[in-house]
C-alpha positions as CSV (number, residue, x, y, z in Angstrom):
1,M,-15.2,-20.5,-25.3
2,S,-12.8,-17.6,-25.1
3,I,-9.1,-17.8,-24.9
4,R,-7.2,-15.6,-22.5
5,I,-3.6,-14.0,-23.6
6,Y,-1.5,-12.5,-21.3
7,I,0.5,-9.4,-22.7
8,G,3.2,-8.0,-20.4
9,N,6.1,-5.4,-20.6
10,L,3.7,-2.6,-21.8
11,P,5.5,0.5,-22.0
12,Q,5.0,3.5,-19.7
13,G,2.4,6.0,-21.2
14,F,0.6,3.2,-22.9
15,N,-2.0,4.3,-25.3
16,P,-5.2,2.0,-25.4
17,K,-6.1,2.9,-28.8
18,E,-2.8,2.6,-30.2
19,F,-2.6,-1.0,-29.2
20,D,-6.0,-1.9,-30.4
21,S,-4.9,-1.1,-33.7
22,V,-2.0,-3.3,-33.5
23,L,-4.4,-6.4,-32.4
24,K,-6.7,-5.3,-35.2
25,S,-4.3,-5.9,-38.0
26,I,-4.3,-9.5,-36.5
27,S,-7.9,-9.9,-36.3
28,D,-10.9,-8.1,-35.4
29,S,-12.3,-10.8,-33.2
30,I,-10.1,-9.6,-30.3
31,R,-10.7,-7.7,-27.4
32,F,-7.9,-6.3,-24.9
33,K,-8.3,-4.5,-21.6
34,S,-5.4,-3.6,-19.7
35,V,-4.9,-3.4,-15.9
36,L,-4.9,-0.4,-14.1
37,D,-3.3,1.2,-10.9
38,K,-6.3,1.7,-8.5
39,E,-5.0,4.8,-7.3
40,T,-3.4,6.3,-10.6
41,K,-5.7,4.8,-13.0
42,E,-2.4,4.5,-15.6
43,C,-1.8,0.9,-17.0
44,R,0.4,-1.5,-14.7
45,G,2.5,-2.4,-17.7
46,F,0.3,-5.6,-18.8
47,G,-3.2,-6.8,-19.7
48,F,-5.2,-9.5,-21.2
49,A,-6.6,-10.2,-24.6
50,T,-9.4,-12.5,-25.4
51,T,-10.6,-13.9,-28.5
52,N,-13.0,-17.0,-29.1
53,N,-10.5,-18.4,-31.8
54,E,-7.7,-20.8,-31.2
55,Q,-5.8,-20.1,-34.6
56,N,-6.1,-16.1,-33.2
57,A,-4.8,-17.1,-30.0
58,N,-1.7,-18.6,-31.7
59,L,-1.5,-16.1,-34.1
60,I,-1.6,-13.1,-31.5
61,I,1.5,-15.2,-29.8
62,E,3.2,-15.7,-32.7
63,K,3.0,-12.1,-34.0
64,L,3.3,-10.0,-30.9
65,N,5.7,-11.8,-28.5
66,G,9.0,-10.2,-28.6
67,F,7.3,-7.2,-31.1
68,E,8.5,-4.2,-30.3
69,F,5.8,-1.6,-29.3
70,N,6.8,2.0,-28.4
71,G,10.6,1.1,-27.3
72,S,9.2,-2.0,-24.9
73,K,9.6,-5.7,-26.5
74,L,5.9,-7.3,-25.6
75,R,5.8,-10.7,-24.0
76,V,3.1,-12.6,-24.7
77,E,1.3,-16.2,-23.4
78,L,-1.8,-18.1,-23.0
79,S,-3.1,-17.0,-19.6
80,E,-3.4,-19.5,-17.1
81,K,-7.0,-19.2,-15.3
82,K,-7.1,-18.6,-11.5
83,D,-8.7,-21.2,-9.6
84,S,-10.8,-18.9,-7.1
85,S,-10.9,-21.7,-4.6
86,S,-7.2,-21.9,-4.4
87,H,-7.2,-18.2,-3.3
88,K,-9.6,-18.7,-0.8
89,R,-8.4,-19.6,2.7
90,N,-10.6,-22.4,4.8
91,S,-11.7,-22.0,8.4
92,L,-8.3,-23.0,9.6
93,G,-6.5,-20.5,8.0
94,S,-4.5,-22.7,5.9
95,N,-4.3,-23.5,2.3
96,K,-4.1,-27.2,1.2
97,K,-2.9,-26.2,-2.4
98,R,0.1,-24.0,-1.5
99,K,3.3,-25.6,-1.4
100,D,5.0,-26.1,1.8
101,F,8.0,-24.0,2.1
102,K,10.8,-22.8,4.7
103,K,9.9,-18.8,4.9
104,I,13.4,-16.8,5.4
105,V,12.7,-14.0,7.8
106,H,15.4,-11.3,7.5
107,S,16.1,-9.2,10.5
108,D,18.5,-6.2,11.1
109,A,19.4,-7.7,14.5
110,P,23.1,-9.2,14.7
111,N,23.4,-12.8,14.6
112,L,26.0,-13.8,17.2
113,E,26.2,-17.5,16.6
114,A,27.5,-17.5,12.9
115,P,28.5,-15.3,10.6
116,D,26.4,-14.3,7.2
117,P,26.6,-17.5,5.0
118,R,26.5,-14.9,2.2
119,W,29.9,-13.5,3.2
120,A,31.4,-16.9,4.5
121,G,34.0,-17.0,1.8
122,E,35.2,-13.5,1.9
123,L,35.4,-13.9,6.0
124,S,38.0,-17.1,5.6
125,K,40.0,-15.1,2.9
126,L,40.3,-12.0,5.6
127,K,40.9,-14.6,8.5
128,D,43.9,-16.3,6.2
129,L,45.4,-12.9,5.2
130,L,45.4,-11.7,8.8
131,A,46.8,-15.1,10.0
132,N,49.6,-14.9,7.2
133,Q,50.4,-11.1,7.9
134,K,53.6,-10.5,9.9
135,A,53.7,-8.2,12.9
136,P,56.0,-5.3,12.8
137,A,59.3,-5.3,14.5
């Protein structure tokens, strides 16, 4: 059984051969594949390492999580397997495994009913300042 490990925060200008040498210093049984951008064919800043040994997986995480590689501190953790059925929609177009949540839709159209709640505190301070201001005589 292979164990998959996420390796993130790879630096720009990532050199896979240089990184392979870092992995080989830990163990020879580690395979690494970076995730590439479809258009530019450059590394997207992360990839996945696989190994057949749980000890090697733990060793990779221990040695490389927070390890500085070409100016970037790596983020290394066990990868969660994607469940292919959870990403496909059924014929009704809904997904039973997705969490229900309220979708927030932002609009540039002014809302005349109520002020933006993010500015409510500032608005009340402004109103108080204006109310306490004395008119010039």
